[in-house]
gemmi code that builds the backbone of each chain (N, CA, C; Angstrom):
import gemmi

chains = {
    "A": [
        ("ALA", (0.835, -1.196, 0.000), (0.000, 0.000, 0.000), (0.872, 1.249, 0.000)),
        ("ALA", (0.364, 2.292, -0.662), (1.122, 3.529, -0.731), (1.225, 4.143, 0.653)),
        ("GLY", (2.399, 4.746, 0.909), (2.608, 5.401, 2.181), (2.880, 6.867, 1.987)),
        ("VAL", (3.084, 7.572, 3.085), (3.438, 8.981, 3.020), (4.886, 9.105, 2.547)),
        ("ILE", (5.100, 10.004, 1.630), (6.439, 10.211, 1.084), (6.961, 11.562, 1.540)),
        ("GLN", (8.177, 11.568, 2.025), (8.798, 12.814, 2.425), (10.118, 12.985, 1.687)),
        ("SER", (10.384, 14.209, 1.298), (11.668, 14.477, 0.660), (12.169, 15.848, 1.083)),
        ("PRO", (13.488, 16.023, 1.163), (14.460, 14.941, 1.102), (14.455, 14.119, 2.389)),
        ("ARG", (15.153, 13.028, 2.426), (15.225, 12.241, 3.641), (16.268, 12.807, 4.599)),
        ("HIS", (17.279, 13.407, 4.033), (18.333, 14.033, 4.839), (18.660, 15.389, 4.237)),
        ("LEU", (18.932, 16.347, 5.121), (19.217, 17.697, 4.662), (20.196, 18.333, 5.636)),
        ("ILE", (21.245, 18.891, 5.076), (22.237, 19.582, 5.904), (22.285, 21.034, 5.459)),
        ("LYS", (22.138, 21.931, 6.413), (22.117, 23.356, 6.132), (23.017, 24.087, 7.122)),
        ("GLU", (23.386, 25.284, 6.728), (24.144, 26.153, 7.622), (23.173, 27.058, 8.371)),
        ("LYS", (23.627, 27.601, 9.475), (22.812, 28.579, 10.215), (22.422, 29.720, 9.300)),
        ("ARG", (21.222, 30.213, 9.525), (20.657, 31.347, 8.792), (20.227, 31.000, 7.366)),
        ("GLU", (20.437, 29.775, 6.942), (19.954, 29.368, 5.610), (18.462, 29.014, 5.684)),
        ("THR", (17.903, 28.701, 4.523), (16.503, 28.281, 4.468), (16.424, 26.826, 4.024)),
        ("ALA", (15.323, 26.196, 4.350), (15.112, 24.805, 3.963), (13.640, 24.609, 3.631)),
        ("THR", (13.401, 23.729, 2.689), (12.031, 23.376, 2.324), (11.877, 21.868, 2.364)),
        ("LEU", (10.941, 21.428, 3.172), (10.637, 20.005, 3.295), (9.311, 19.726, 2.590)),
        ("LYS", (9.269, 18.595, 1.893), (8.069, 18.257, 1.150), (7.425, 16.984, 1.676)),
        ("CYS", (6.107, 16.957, 1.561), (5.338, 15.808, 2.047), (4.262, 15.473, 1.013)),
        ("TYR", (4.222, 14.217, 0.645), (3.195, 13.734, -0.286), (2.330, 12.726, 0.467)),
        ("PRO", (1.075, 13.096, 0.735), (0.225, 12.219, 1.561), (-0.195, 10.966, 0.816)),
        ("ILE", (-0.752, 10.054, 1.570), (-1.323, 8.848, 0.976), (-2.434, 9.273, 0.019)),
        ("PRO", (-2.533, 8.666, -1.152), (-3.586, 9.048, -2.103), (-4.968, 9.080, -1.462)),
        ("ARG", (-5.695, 10.133, -1.768), (-7.044, 10.401, -1.276), (-7.079, 10.961, 0.150)),
        ("HIS", (-5.956, 11.021, 0.818), (-5.924, 11.677, 2.121), (-5.921, 13.185, 1.913)),
        ("ASP", (-6.767, 13.875, 2.687), (-6.925, 15.310, 2.490), (-6.366, 16.147, 3.640)),
        ("THR", (-5.816, 15.486, 4.631), (-5.310, 16.180, 5.809), (-3.839, 15.850, 6.013)),
        ("VAL", (-3.063, 16.879, 6.264), (-1.620, 16.713, 6.461), (-1.212, 17.370, 7.776)),
        ("TYR", (-0.327, 16.712, 8.489), (0.177, 17.212, 9.760), (1.703, 17.236, 9.709)),
        ("TRP", (2.281, 18.194, 10.402), (3.741, 18.260, 10.537), (4.118, 18.168, 12.010)),
        ("TYR", (5.150, 17.365, 12.269), (5.668, 17.197, 13.614), (7.185, 17.352, 13.601)),
        ("GLN", (7.707, 17.823, 14.712), (9.150, 17.970, 14.884), (9.587, 17.105, 16.069)),
        ("GLN", (10.642, 16.337, 15.880), (11.150, 15.514, 16.983), (12.641, 15.760, 17.153)),
        ("GLY", (12.985, 16.471, 18.212), (14.390, 16.729, 18.519), (15.045, 15.491, 19.094)),
        ("PRO", (16.353, 15.480, 19.161), (17.089, 14.324, 19.690), (16.631, 13.957, 21.098)),
        ("GLY", (16.224, 12.713, 21.281), (15.801, 12.237, 22.591), (14.483, 12.806, 23.086)),
        ("GLN", (13.759, 13.476, 22.202), (12.488, 14.081, 22.617), (11.308, 13.382, 21.970)),
        ("ASP", (10.122, 13.727, 22.433), (8.898, 13.202, 21.849), (8.475, 14.087, 20.679)),
        ("PRO", (7.746, 13.550, 19.741), (7.276, 14.381, 18.619), (6.412, 15.542, 19.102)),
        ("GLN", (6.620, 16.711, 18.488), (5.844, 17.894, 18.825), (5.063, 18.349, 17.598)),
        ("PHE", (3.786, 18.575, 17.777), (2.926, 19.000, 16.674), (3.280, 20.420, 16.257)),
        ("LEU", (3.384, 20.636, 14.956), (3.686, 21.972, 14.442), (2.462, 22.627, 13.826)),
        ("ILE", (1.874, 21.959, 12.830), (0.786, 22.569, 12.080), (0.068, 21.502, 11.269)),
        ("SER", (-1.185, 21.787, 10.923), (-1.930, 20.837, 10.101), (-2.787, 21.576, 9.092)),
        ("PHE", (-3.124, 20.856, 8.037), (-3.954, 21.399, 6.964), (-5.034, 20.387, 6.600)),
        ("TYR", (-6.226, 20.912, 6.395), (-7.342, 20.090, 5.952), (-7.930, 20.748, 4.724)),
        ("GLU", (-7.981, 20.023, 3.645), (-8.519, 20.561, 2.392), (-7.862, 21.902, 2.039)),
        ("LYS", (-6.550, 21.934, 2.156), (-5.724, 23.061, 1.756), (-5.831, 24.285, 2.643)),
        ("MET", (-6.565, 24.163, 3.737), (-6.674, 25.274, 4.675), (-6.011, 24.862, 5.995)),
        ("GLN", (-5.349, 25.813, 6.620), (-4.740, 25.515, 7.913), (-5.835, 25.144, 8.910)),
        ("SER", (-5.686, 23.998, 9.556), (-6.734, 23.532, 10.452), (-6.337, 23.647, 11.914)),
        ("ASP", (-5.044, 23.626, 12.204), (-4.604, 23.727, 13.579), (-3.141, 24.162, 13.595)),
        ("LYS", (-2.756, 24.767, 14.674), (-1.394, 25.270, 14.779), (-0.858, 24.947, 16.151)),
        ("GLY", (0.369, 24.434, 16.178), (0.985, 24.106, 17.444), (2.174, 25.012, 17.704)),
        ("SER", (3.228, 24.427, 18.192), (4.406, 25.201, 18.563), (5.332, 25.443, 17.382)),
        ("ILE", (4.798, 26.032, 16.350), (5.598, 26.298, 15.157), (6.198, 27.694, 15.248)),
        ("PRO", (7.520, 27.803, 15.098), (8.161, 29.123, 15.171), (7.677, 30.027, 14.036)),
        ("ASP", (7.747, 31.324, 14.268), (7.340, 32.284, 13.236), (8.233, 32.191, 12.005)),
        ("ARG", (9.428, 31.662, 12.154), (10.357, 31.512, 11.037), (9.925, 30.385, 10.084)),
        ("PHE", (8.991, 29.584, 10.537), (8.506, 28.469, 9.724), (7.148, 28.835, 9.131)),
        ("SER", (6.921, 28.359, 7.941), (5.604, 28.485, 7.334), (5.319, 27.206, 6.567)),
        ("ALA", (4.075, 26.975, 6.300), (3.713, 25.759, 5.576), (2.453, 26.014, 4.775)),
        ("GLN", (2.246, 25.169, 3.793), (1.013, 25.245, 3.031), (0.723, 23.886, 2.423)),
        ("GLN", (-0.538, 23.723, 2.046), (-0.967, 22.515, 1.347), (-1.456, 22.940, -0.029)),
        ("PHE", (-1.020, 22.228, -1.019), (-1.313, 22.602, -2.400), (-2.543, 21.870, -2.926)),
        ("SER", (-2.924, 22.235, -4.159), (-4.150, 21.687, -4.746), (-4.086, 20.171, -4.906)),
        ("ASP", (-2.883, 19.621, -5.035), (-2.763, 18.161, -5.150), (-2.591, 17.507, -3.779)),
        ("TYR", (-2.780, 18.286, -2.733), (-2.738, 17.868, -1.324), (-1.347, 17.659, -0.765)),
        ("HIS", (-0.313, 17.816, -1.594), (1.007, 17.723, -0.997), (1.255, 18.989, -0.175)),
        ("SER", (2.187, 18.896, 0.733), (2.445, 20.011, 1.620), (3.934, 20.311, 1.671)),
        ("GLU", (4.250, 21.560, 1.938), (5.648, 21.963, 2.081), (5.811, 22.765, 3.364)),
        ("LEU", (6.878, 22.474, 4.062), (7.245, 23.189, 5.281), (8.479, 24.020, 4.958)),
        ("ASN", (8.342, 25.332, 5.022), (9.437, 26.229, 4.729), (10.022, 26.769, 6.029)),
        ("MET", (11.330, 26.670, 6.118), (12.013, 27.054, 7.331), (13.093, 28.068, 6.984)),
        ("SER", (13.039, 29.235, 7.594), (14.019, 30.267, 7.287), (14.859, 30.599, 8.520)),
        ("SER", (15.952, 31.306, 8.259), (16.859, 31.713, 9.352), (17.137, 30.554, 10.293)),
        ("LEU", (17.561, 29.460, 9.715), (17.749, 28.241, 10.490), (18.698, 28.449, 11.670)),
        ("GLU", (18.345, 27.786, 12.754), (19.147, 27.830, 13.976), (19.607, 26.414, 14.311)),
        ("LEU", (20.652, 26.347, 15.129), (21.165, 25.029, 15.504), (20.073, 24.166, 16.135)),
        ("GLY", (19.199, 24.810, 16.898), (18.129, 24.089, 17.582), (17.055, 23.537, 16.672)),
        ("ASP", (17.112, 23.901, 15.401), (16.141, 23.359, 14.448), (16.535, 21.966, 13.974)),
        ("SER", (17.728, 21.547, 14.325), (18.175, 20.200, 13.956), (17.245, 19.175, 14.606)),
        ("ALA", (16.616, 18.383, 13.787), (15.606, 17.445, 14.297), (15.118, 16.562, 13.166)),
        ("LEU", (14.303, 15.607, 13.541), (13.545, 14.825, 12.563), (12.207, 15.516, 12.363)),
        ("TYR", (11.833, 15.700, 11.129), (10.555, 16.319, 10.812), (9.673, 15.269, 10.136)),
        ("PHE", (8.559, 14.997, 10.796), (7.638, 13.998, 10.274), (6.409, 14.676, 9.692)),
        ("CYS", (5.962, 14.108, 8.619), (4.685, 14.473, 8.047), (3.760, 13.271, 8.233)),
        ("ALA", (2.513, 13.546, 8.515), (1.517, 12.490, 8.615), (0.309, 12.903, 7.799)),
        ("SER", (-0.435, 11.927, 7.334), (-1.652, 12.251, 6.604), (-2.809, 11.410, 7.124)),
        ("SER", (-3.999, 11.923, 6.939), (-5.200, 11.191, 7.336), (-6.330, 11.515, 6.374)),
        ("LEU", (-7.343, 10.684, 6.454), (-8.529, 10.908, 5.641), (-9.538, 11.616, 6.518)),
        ("GLY", (-9.698, 12.896, 6.294), (-10.634, 13.645, 7.098), (-10.028, 14.158, 8.381)),
        ("TYR", (-10.856, 14.813, 9.169), (-10.370, 15.473, 10.384), (-11.300, 15.164, 11.549)),
        ("SER", (-11.821, 13.936, 11.541), (-12.715, 13.511, 12.608), (-11.971, 12.618, 13.572)),
        ("ALA", (-12.183, 12.829, 14.846), (-11.450, 12.067, 15.855), (-11.645, 10.570, 15.699)),
        ("SER", (-12.771, 10.151, 15.167), (-13.033, 8.717, 15.087), (-12.495, 8.089, 13.818)),
        ("THR", (-12.097, 8.923, 12.874), (-11.662, 8.341, 11.601), (-10.322, 8.880, 11.127)),
        ("ASP", (-9.713, 9.785, 11.887), (-8.533, 10.465, 11.371), (-7.244, 9.782, 11.771)),
        ("THR", (-7.174, 8.466, 11.660), (-5.922, 7.769, 11.937), (-4.813, 8.388, 11.105)),
        ("GLN", (-3.755, 8.775, 11.772), (-2.657, 9.431, 11.086), (-1.582, 8.415, 10.716)),
        ("TYR", (-1.165, 8.500, 9.483), (-0.106, 7.643, 8.963), (1.121, 8.512, 8.728)),
        ("PHE", (2.185, 8.137, 9.364), (3.401, 8.944, 9.342), (4.342, 8.534, 8.218)),
        ("GLY", (5.053, 9.532, 7.721), (6.097, 9.278, 6.754), (7.401, 8.909, 7.443)),
        ("PRO", (8.447, 8.632, 6.669), (9.727, 8.203, 7.243), (10.511, 9.349, 7.877)),
        ("GLY", (10.092, 10.568, 7.602), (10.765, 11.705, 8.212), (11.885, 12.285, 7.365)),
        ("THR", (12.174, 13.547, 7.624), (13.339, 14.233, 7.047), (14.248, 14.611, 8.210)),
        ("ARG", (15.484, 14.163, 8.129), (16.438, 14.523, 9.179), (17.157, 15.791, 8.757)),
        ("LEU", (16.902, 16.869, 9.481), (17.532, 18.158, 9.189), (18.667, 18.382, 10.182)),
        ("THR", (19.826, 18.656, 9.640), (20.987, 18.990, 10.458), (21.413, 20.400, 10.120)),
        ("VAL", (21.470, 21.256, 11.134), (21.905, 22.634, 10.940), (23.284, 22.795, 11.565)),
        ("LEU", (24.227, 23.212, 10.735), (25.614, 23.334, 11.203), (25.988, 24.788, 11.495)),
    ],
    "B": [
        ("LEU", (-6.786, 19.435, 26.345), (-6.429, 18.058, 26.007), (-6.035, 17.304, 27.262)),
        ("ALA", (-6.511, 16.076, 27.369), (-6.241, 15.288, 28.559), (-4.761, 14.943, 28.650)),
        ("LYS", (-4.239, 15.063, 29.878), (-2.840, 14.695, 30.110), (-2.786, 13.196, 30.373)),
        ("THR", (-1.758, 12.558, 29.856), (-1.604, 11.124, 30.050), (-0.364, 10.819, 30.865)),
        ("THR", (-0.440, 9.734, 31.608), (0.685, 9.258, 32.397), (0.880, 7.784, 32.133)),
        ("GLN", (2.077, 7.410, 31.728), (2.390, 6.016, 31.476), (3.794, 5.732, 31.995)),
        ("PRO", (4.089, 4.455, 32.251), (5.423, 4.137, 32.773), (6.503, 4.541, 31.777)),
        ("ILE", (7.626, 4.974, 32.298), (8.718, 5.408, 31.435), (9.325, 4.231, 30.685)),
        ("SER", (9.430, 3.102, 31.365), (10.046, 1.947, 30.715), (9.475, 0.643, 31.264)),
        ("MET", (9.586, -0.396, 30.445), (9.157, -1.735, 30.836), (10.072, -2.744, 30.169)),
        ("ASP", (10.310, -3.839, 30.852), (11.087, -4.938, 30.285), (10.198, -6.161, 30.159)),
        ("SER", (10.445, -6.944, 29.145), (9.710, -8.194, 28.973), (10.606, -9.193, 28.266)),
        ("TYR", (10.113, -10.415, 28.162), (10.829, -11.460, 27.447), (10.015, -11.926, 26.263)),
        ("GLU", (10.705, -12.435, 25.290), (10.029, -12.939, 24.090), (8.945, -13.941, 24.469)),
        ("GLY", (7.815, -13.849, 23.802), (6.733, -14.794, 24.022), (5.764, -14.402, 25.123)),
        ("GLN", (6.130, -13.400, 25.916), (5.241, -12.975, 26.993), (4.204, -11.986, 26.492)),
        ("GLU", (3.129, -11.861, 27.250), (2.132, -10.825, 26.991), (2.550, -9.575, 27.770)),
        ("VAL", (2.464, -8.440, 27.120), (2.847, -7.179, 27.757), (1.625, -6.274, 27.846)),
        ("ASN", (1.426, -5.725, 29.019), (0.324, -4.785, 29.235), (0.906, -3.440, 29.671)),
        ("ILE", (0.584, -2.408, 28.929), (1.036, -1.062, 29.260), (-0.197, -0.236, 29.611)),
        ("THR", (-0.209, 0.300, 30.819), (-1.362, 1.072, 31.283), (-1.084, 2.562, 31.198)),
        ("CYS", (-2.081, 3.275, 30.784), (-1.999, 4.722, 30.643), (-3.110, 5.353, 31.481)),
        ("SER", (-2.770, 6.347, 32.263), (-3.765, 7.068, 33.057), (-4.115, 8.377, 32.379)),
        ("HIS", (-5.401, 8.658, 32.318), (-5.888, 9.923, 31.738), (-7.119, 10.343, 32.508)),
        ("ASN", (-6.888, 10.845, 33.718), (-7.970, 11.123, 34.649), (-8.945, 12.190, 34.172)),
        ("ASN", (-8.480, 13.157, 33.376), (-9.381, 14.240, 32.958), (-9.797, 14.095, 31.495)),
        ("ILE", (-9.989, 12.864, 31.079), (-10.420, 12.613, 29.706), (-11.804, 13.222, 29.482)),
        ("ALA", (-12.001, 13.834, 28.328), (-13.274, 14.481, 28.012), (-14.199, 13.518, 27.274)),
        ("THR", (-15.452, 13.877, 27.248), (-16.473, 13.006, 26.653), (-16.177, 12.666, 25.199)),
        ("ASN", (-15.659, 13.643, 24.463), (-15.437, 13.400, 23.039), (-13.998, 12.994, 22.713)),
        ("ASP", (-13.242, 12.618, 23.713), (-11.856, 12.183, 23.501), (-11.801, 10.710, 23.116)),
        ("TYR", (-10.916, 10.399, 22.175), (-10.592, 9.034, 21.845), (-9.212, 8.700, 22.414)),
        ("ILE", (-8.950, 7.430, 22.589), (-7.666, 6.957, 23.107), (-6.954, 6.223, 21.977)),
        ("THR", (-5.741, 6.678, 21.682), (-4.993, 6.125, 20.560), (-3.588, 5.759, 21.008)),
        ("TRP", (-3.109, 4.650, 20.514), (-1.751, 4.207, 20.825), (-0.928, 4.149, 19.548)),
        ("TYR", (0.301, 4.653, 19.681), (1.257, 4.619, 18.585), (2.538, 3.933, 19.050)),
        ("GLN", (3.228, 3.347, 18.086), (4.512, 2.698, 18.330), (5.571, 3.440, 17.527)),
        ("GLN", (6.736, 3.647, 18.117), (7.789, 4.309, 17.367), (9.129, 3.618, 17.567)),
        ("PHE", (9.754, 3.277, 16.447), (11.118, 2.754, 16.455), (12.079, 3.921, 16.270)),
        ("PRO", (13.320, 3.782, 16.706), (14.290, 4.882, 16.575), (14.405, 5.389, 15.144)),
        ("SER", (14.340, 6.687, 15.007), (14.498, 7.384, 13.724), (13.426, 7.020, 12.695)),
        ("GLN", (12.292, 6.510, 13.144), (11.179, 6.239, 12.245), (9.947, 6.997, 12.711)),
        ("GLY", (9.013, 7.183, 11.792), (7.774, 7.839, 12.163), (6.902, 6.947, 13.030)),
        ("PRO", (6.134, 7.540, 13.931), (5.217, 6.732, 14.755), (4.261, 5.931, 13.885)),
        ("ARG", (3.917, 4.760, 14.393), (3.019, 3.876, 13.648), (1.775, 3.633, 14.474)),
        ("PHE", (0.611, 3.828, 13.885), (-0.666, 3.609, 14.563), (-0.798, 2.149, 14.968)),
        ("ILE", (-1.197, 1.933, 16.231), (-1.444, 0.564, 16.696), (-2.936, 0.309, 16.819)),
        ("ILE", (-3.610, 1.131, 17.617), (-5.002, 0.865, 17.918), (-5.661, 2.106, 18.485)),
        ("GLN", (-6.962, 2.196, 18.320), (-7.730, 3.320, 18.855), (-9.040, 2.809, 19.413)),
        ("GLY", (-9.478, 3.451, 20.505), (-10.755, 3.050, 21.076), (-11.416, 4.192, 21.804)),
        ("TYR", (-12.697, 4.000, 22.094), (-13.438, 4.990, 22.865), (-13.873, 4.411, 24.220)),
        ("LYS", (-14.391, 3.210, 24.198), (-14.765, 2.553, 25.442), (-14.732, 1.041, 25.252)),
        ("THR", (-14.807, 0.320, 26.306), (-14.773, -1.150, 26.395), (-13.496, -1.710, 25.788)),
        ("LYS", (-13.641, -2.687, 24.926), (-12.464, -3.386, 24.412), (-12.413, -3.320, 22.897)),
        ("VAL", (-11.221, -3.083, 22.402), (-10.988, -3.088, 20.963), (-9.837, -4.042, 20.677)),
        ("THR", (-9.976, -4.826, 19.648), (-8.914, -5.771, 19.280), (-8.662, -5.706, 17.791)),
        ("ASN", (-7.392, -5.719, 17.424), (-7.043, -5.859, 16.013), (-5.970, -6.931, 15.884)),
        ("GLU", (-5.340, -6.985, 14.753), (-4.419, -8.087, 14.501), (-3.118, -7.976, 15.295)),
        ("VAL", (-2.844, -6.829, 15.881), (-1.572, -6.683, 16.595), (-1.728, -6.436, 18.087)),
        ("ALA", (-2.863, -5.940, 18.532), (-2.997, -5.571, 19.940), (-4.458, -5.530, 20.365)),
        ("SER", (-4.630, -5.416, 21.675), (-5.952, -5.181, 22.250), (-5.872, -3.948, 23.128)),
        ("LEU", (-6.967, -3.264, 23.212), (-7.056, -2.062, 24.041), (-8.236, -2.224, 24.981)),
        ("PHE", (-7.948, -2.147, 26.269), (-8.980, -2.287, 27.279), (-9.237, -0.926, 27.920)),
        ("ILE", (-10.493, -0.525, 27.940), (-10.872, 0.763, 28.501), (-11.995, 0.517, 29.507)),
        ("PRO", (-11.774, 0.844, 30.785), (-12.836, 0.635, 31.778), (-13.964, 1.634, 31.575)),
        ("ALA", (-15.052, 1.397, 32.280), (-16.253, 2.210, 32.090), (-16.009, 3.694, 32.379)),
        ("ASP", (-15.165, 4.018, 33.349), (-14.951, 5.430, 33.670), (-13.960, 6.101, 32.709)),
        ("ARG", (-13.328, 5.332, 31.864), (-12.393, 5.805, 30.809), (-11.218, 6.607, 31.359)),
        ("LYS", (-10.934, 6.506, 32.620), (-9.824, 7.276, 33.196), (-8.478, 6.594, 33.013)),
        ("SER", (-8.492, 5.428, 32.446), (-7.252, 4.741, 32.134), (-7.494, 3.826, 30.945)),
        ("SER", (-6.431, 3.319, 30.404), (-6.553, 2.340, 29.325), (-5.321, 1.445, 29.373)),
        ("THR", (-5.473, 0.240, 28.860), (-4.360, -0.709, 28.865), (-4.167, -1.279, 27.472)),
        ("LEU", (-2.976, -1.095, 26.972), (-2.589, -1.693, 25.693), (-2.009, -3.067, 25.980)),
        ("SER", (-2.529, -4.076, 25.315), (-2.051, -5.433, 25.516), (-1.422, -5.958, 24.228)),
        ("LEU", (-0.167, -6.355, 24.333), (0.554, -6.919, 23.193), (0.776, -8.411, 23.466)),
        ("PRO", (0.157, -9.276, 22.688), (0.283, -10.711, 22.951), (1.593, -11.269, 22.410)),
        ("ARG", (2.260, -12.076, 23.192), (3.433, -12.802, 22.732), (4.416, -11.889, 22.000)),
        ("VAL", (5.037, -10.999, 22.738), (5.951, -10.038, 22.121), (7.205, -10.740, 21.592)),
        ("SER", (7.813, -10.100, 20.606), (9.074, -10.567, 20.055), (10.096, -9.448, 20.168)),
        ("LEU", (11.333, -9.759, 19.831), (12.393, -8.747, 19.929), (12.059, -7.508, 19.101)),
        ("SER", (11.354, -7.714, 17.993), (11.029, -6.608, 17.104), (9.969, -5.674, 17.675)),
        ("ASP", (9.395, -6.025, 18.800), (8.428, -5.139, 19.463), (9.122, -4.141, 20.382)),
        ("THR", (10.423, -4.228, 20.503), (11.179, -3.241, 21.270), (11.025, -1.880, 20.609)),
        ("ALA", (10.428, -0.943, 21.333), (10.082, 0.354, 20.761), (9.543, 1.255, 21.866)),
        ("VAL", (9.219, 2.468, 21.492), (8.535, 3.390, 22.397), (7.052, 3.368, 22.053)),
        ("TYR", (6.214, 3.266, 23.066), (4.771, 3.206, 22.888), (4.141, 4.447, 23.516)),
        ("TYR", (3.348, 5.140, 22.713), (2.715, 6.374, 23.152), (1.210, 6.180, 23.289)),
        ("CYS", (0.683, 6.692, 24.393), (-0.751, 6.752, 24.624), (-1.177, 8.196, 24.387)),
        ("LEU", (-2.147, 8.409, 23.524), (-2.599, 9.765, 23.225), (-4.107, 9.855, 23.415)),
        ("VAL", (-4.532, 10.963, 23.979), (-5.954, 11.170, 24.239), (-6.349, 12.540, 23.709)),
        ("GLY", (-7.392, 12.596, 22.923), (-7.817, 13.889, 22.408), (-8.969, 13.749, 21.438)),
        ("PRO", (-9.597, 14.878, 21.136), (-10.760, 14.851, 20.268), (-10.456, 15.174, 18.808)),
        ("THR", (-9.376, 15.847, 18.570), (-9.157, 16.367, 17.230), (-7.943, 15.729, 16.587)),
        ("GLY", (-7.610, 16.237, 15.408), (-6.577, 15.599, 14.629), (-5.185, 15.650, 15.205)),
        ("LYS", (-4.796, 16.807, 15.730), (-3.400, 16.908, 16.133), (-3.123, 15.954, 17.291)),
        ("LEU", (-1.962, 15.355, 17.243), (-1.562, 14.411, 18.271), (-0.606, 15.106, 19.229)),
        ("ILE", (-0.934, 15.044, 20.496), (-0.063, 15.607, 21.517), (0.647, 14.446, 22.197)),
        ("PHE", (1.916, 14.300, 21.859), (2.707, 13.207, 22.401), (3.270, 13.600, 23.761)),
        ("GLY", (3.006, 12.749, 24.739), (3.632, 12.910, 26.041), (4.825, 11.979, 26.100)),
        ("GLN", (5.271, 11.722, 27.296), (6.387, 10.795, 27.454), (5.883, 9.370, 27.239)),
        ("GLY", (6.455, 8.681, 26.319), (6.007, 7.340, 26.027), (6.658, 6.300, 26.917)),
        ("THR", (6.313, 5.063, 26.686), (6.879, 3.936, 27.423), (7.870, 3.206, 26.530)),
        ("THR", (9.102, 3.118, 26.987), (10.103, 2.366, 26.238), (10.025, 0.907, 26.655)),
        ("LEU", (9.612, 0.077, 25.724), (9.505, -1.362, 25.979), (10.752, -2.049, 25.450)),
        ("GLN", (11.413, -2.775, 26.319), (12.590, -3.540, 25.930), (12.237, -5.015, 26.025)),
        ("VAL", (12.266, -5.704, 24.897), (11.993, -7.136, 24.886), (13.319, -7.882, 24.829)),
        ("LYS", (13.489, -8.782, 25.773), (14.743, -9.530, 25.865), (14.555, -10.961, 25.391)),
        ("PRO", (15.631, -11.564, 24.875), (15.503, -12.950, 24.390), (15.384, -13.941, 25.534)),
    ],
}
model = gemmi.Model(1)
for chain_id, residues in chains.items():
    chain = gemmi.Chain(chain_id)
    for i, (resn, *xyz) in enumerate(residues, 1):
        res = gemmi.Residue()
        res.name, res.seqid = resn, gemmi.SeqId(i, " ")
        for name, pos in zip(("N", "CA", "C"), xyz):
            atom = gemmi.Atom()
            atom.name, atom.element = name, gemmi.Element(name[0])
            atom.pos, atom.b_iso = gemmi.Position(*pos), 0.0
            res.add_atom(atom)
        chain.add_residue(res)
    model.add_chain(chain)
structure = gemmi.Structure()
structure.add_model(model)
structure.setup_entities()
């Protein structure tokens, strides 16, 4: 079965640079979520989109922005990168936004290293 | 969102049944209980979800008492490959709020 695709899988950037992470949800899934997991930490919710509209917002820095496109893929844009942004970034997708049906399927993650 | 409390770590042996209990005393009426499994450097994987009573699928069972203030994830006959972090999440909406999970170590 098709899974969530994230690209790139690994990314190395310098401080103050920008980065763009991409997420391709499971076909027919209309909801995308972004999570950040620092070393030794639990995943932290950043932001989500349902039908191309922002549906919820978590602890996402102002330096980050995201959007969902007409084909439902999503991009997380990160500017003025800081050392503390080094983390695994997961994208998840679900069908709908209902608590009883919105099982989230996670992608393999993008490992961002900021030097 | 309801706060959850689960053991930080658990040890087991291959072939044993493992039960991980999660406390969520202030669970709301419209909250569901969901468990995820995560291996190092991989995305969390959905295990099971329930609202009340018992739910069973091909990999686990979830027991929820009538007051819904706790839940127990049951993994039958664990193997070494079940060594992972297990998260209990409680909430009504899409975003998942991960608390401290339970690191399960399965020994041969």
